[in-house]
C-alpha positions in Angstrom: -67.8 128.0 6.1 -68.8 125.1 4.1 -68.3 123.9 0.5 -67.4 121.0 -1.8 -64.6 118.7 -0.5 -64.0 116.8 -3.7 -61.8 117.5 -6.7 -62.7 116.9 -10.4 -61.2 114.0 -12.0 -58.2 114.5 -14.3 -58.4 112.6 -17.7 -55.4 110.4 -18.2 -54.2 112.2 -21.4 -54.2 115.4 -19.4 -52.5 114.0 -16.4 -49.0 115.0 -15.1 -48.0 111.4 -15.1 -48.4 111.1 -18.9 -46.5 114.3 -19.6 -43.6 113.1 -17.5 -43.6 109.7 -19.1 -43.9 111.2 -22.5 -41.1 113.7 -21.8 -38.7 111.0 -20.5 -39.4 108.7 -23.4 -38.7 111.5 -25.9 -35.4 112.3 -24.1 -34.5 108.6 -24.2 -35.3 108.4 -27.9 -33.3 111.6 -28.6 -30.3 110.4 -26.7 -30.6 106.9 -28.4 -30.7 108.6 -31.9 -27.6 110.7 -31.1 -25.7 107.8 -29.8 -26.9 105.6 -32.7 -25.7 108.1 -35.3 -22.4 108.2 -33.7 -22.1 104.5 -33.5 -23.3 104.0 -36.9 -20.7 106.4 -38.3 -17.9 104.9 -36.4 -19.0 101.4 -37.6 -19.1 102.6 -41.1 -15.6 104.1 -41.0 -14.2 101.0 -39.3 -15.7 98.7 -41.8 -14.5 100.7 -44.7 -11.0 100.8 -43.4 -11.0 97.0 -42.8 -12.4 96.6 -46.3 -9.5 98.8 -47.6 -6.9 96.9 -45.8 -8.3 93.6 -47.3 -8.3 95.0 -50.8 -4.7 96.3 -50.3 -3.5 92.8 -49.0 -5.3 91.1 -52.1 -3.6 93.7 -54.4 -0.1 93.0 -53.0 -0.7 89.2 -53.4 -2.0 89.7 -57.0 1.1 92.0 -57.9 3.4 89.3 -56.6 1.7 86.5 -58.4 1.6 88.6 -61.7 5.3 89.5 -61.5 6.4 86.1 -60.7 4.2 84.0 -63.0 2.6 86.5 -65.4 -0.9 85.3 -64.4 -3.8 87.1 -62.8 -5.2 85.6 -59.6 -7.4 86.7 -56.7 -9.8 88.5 -58.9 -7.1 91.0 -60.3 -7.6 92.6 -63.7 -5.2 94.7 -65.9 -6.7 97.9 -67.2 -10.2 97.0 -66.0 -12.6 99.0 -68.0 -14.9 99.2 -65.0 -12.1 100.8 -63.0 -13.3 104.3 -61.8 -11.4 107.1 -63.7 -10.2 108.6 -60.4 -7.9 105.5 -60.2 -6.8 105.3 -63.7 -5.8 108.8 -63.7 -4.2 108.8 -60.3 -0.5 110.0 -60.3 0.4 107.9 -57.1 1.8 104.3 -57.6 -1.0 102.7 -55.5 -4.5 104.1 -54.7 -7.8 102.9 -53.3 -11.3 104.1 -53.9 -14.7 103.1 -52.3 -17.8 104.1 -54.2 -20.3 103.1 -51.5 -20.7 99.6 -52.8 -17.3 98.4 -54.0 -13.8 98.9 -52.7 -11.1 99.3 -55.5 -7.3 99.0 -55.1 -5.1 99.6 -57.9 -1.4 99.8 -58.7 0.6 101.0 -61.8 2.7 98.2 -63.1 4.2 100.5 -65.8 3.2 103.6 -67.7 0.4 101.5 -69.7 -0.7 98.9 -67.3 -2.8 99.2 -64.1 -3.4 96.1 -62.1 -6.5 96.3 -59.9 -8.6 94.2 -57.5 -12.1 95.0 -56.1 -14.1 93.8 -53.1 -17.8 94.0 -52.7 -19.1 96.1 -49.8 -22.3 94.1 -49.5 -21.0 92.3 -46.3 -20.3 95.7 -44.9 -23.7 97.0 -45.8 -25.3 93.9 -44.2 -23.3 94.5 -41.0 -24.5 98.1 -40.8 -28.1 97.0 -41.4 -27.9 94.5 -38.7 -26.4 97.1 -36.3 -29.1 99.5 -37.2 -31.8 97.0 -36.4 -30.2 96.1 -33.2 -29.8 99.8 -32.3 -33.4 100.3 -33.2 -34.6 97.5 -31.0 -32.3 98.7 -28.2 -33.7 102.3 -28.5 -37.3 101.2 -28.5 -36.8 99.0 -25.4 -34.9 101.8 -23.6 -37.7 104.2 -24.5 -40.3 101.9 -23.2 -38.4 101.4 -20.0 -38.0 105.1 -19.7 -41.7 105.6 -20.2 -42.7 103.2 -17.6 -40.3 104.7 -15.1 -41.5 108.2 -15.9 -45.2 107.0 -15.5 -44.4 105.6 -12.1 -42.6 108.7 -10.9 -45.4 110.9 -12.3 -48.0 108.7 -10.5 -46.1 109.2 -7.3 -45.9 113.0 -7.7 -49.5 113.1 -8.9 -50.8 111.4 -5.8 -48.9 113.6 -3.5 -50.0 116.8 -5.2 -53.6 115.4 -5.3 -53.4 114.6 -1.7 -52.3 118.2 -1.0 -55.0 119.7 -3.1 -57.7 117.6 -1.5 -56.5 118.7 2.0 -56.5 122.3 0.8 -60.0 122.0 -0.4 -61.1 120.4 2.8 -59.5 123.3 4.7 -61.3 125.8 2.5 -64.6 124.0 3.2 -64.2 124.5 6.9 -62.1 121.7 8.3 -59.4 123.7 10.3 -57.7 120.4 11.6 -56.8 119.2 8.1 -53.3 119.5 6.8 -51.9 119.6 3.4 -48.3 119.0 3.9 -46.7 116.0 2.3 -43.4 114.3 3.6 -40.2 114.8 1.9 -38.0 117.7 1.0 -38.8 118.3 -2.6 -40.9 121.0 -4.2 -44.2 119.1 -3.5 -43.5 119.1 0.2 -42.5 122.8 0.2 -45.8 123.7 -1.8 -48.0 121.8 0.6 -46.2 123.0 3.6 -46.7 126.7 2.3 -50.4 125.9 1.9 -50.6 124.9 5.6 -48.8 128.0 6.6 -51.1 130.1 4.5 -54.2 128.3 6.0 -53.0 129.0 9.5 -52.3 132.5 8.8 -55.7 133.0 7.3 -57.3 131.1 10.3 -55.4 133.4 12.7 -56.6 136.5 10.9 -60.2 135.2 10.9 -60.0 134.7 14.7 -58.7 138.2 15.1 -61.5 139.6 13.0 -64.0 137.4 14.9 -62.8 138.8 18.2 -62.8 142.4 17.0 -66.3 142.1 15.6 -67.5 140.6 18.9 -65.9 143.4 20.8 -67.5 146.1 18.6 -70.8 144.4 18.8 -70.6 144.3 22.6 -69.6 148.0 22.8 -72.5 149.0 20.5 -75.0 147.0 22.7 -73.9 148.6 26.0 -75.2 152.3 25.2 -78.5 150.9 23.9 -79.1 148.9 27.1 -78.2 152.0 29.3 -80.7 154.2 27.3 -83.6 151.7 27.6 -83.3 151.3 31.3 -86.1 153.2 33.4 -84.8 156.4 35.1 -84.5 156.4 38.9 -87.6 157.9 40.7 -86.9 161.2 42.7 -87.9 161.5 46.5 -91.2 163.5 47.1 -90.8 166.8 48.8 -93.2 168.5 51.2 
């Protein structure tokens, strides 16, 4: 039994190594996105709370200065027209409000006067942007490293699978001494070991069939030989 002993080439964009590398890279990107979103949200909350604390500290200092000297300092204003309505209508004595760009802190001095301060959130926004860029670079680097590692692992697996497949083709082409089993205890080793067992079982069955065919042919030739032999001559009688 003879046949081809070579396998067709696999294009790189159809190879197992590329699929493993792409899958690992996508998983790394997905994990980075989730972690980045959690960290970004935590950083935003922490930065907003720090900005709120700074606004309240500045408000306390401005109230003390206004009560003691009757002057406005630290960027404070009384009845600021730019004050959000939510602060001006608040029923509590002291309140803060963040509109995404500016942190406001206000306190009622009396029934007609509201003293307020405001801090820009631009620094907070800049810090978040820097954090996002740093996270983006780290995510890209992590995805690249994961893709390279996935490519190396995929190459290792691909070589072992191809070696097993090449051995199976050689066995099918008539090389009974070839073995497909690969070292290890993983699925590739199990698959190639199973191929060897199947090849041995088929070889054993072929041997049985060959012996059976030879025996049948021998039995069929024996009667033909006996019938073609010349009959024994009988002695003459007087």
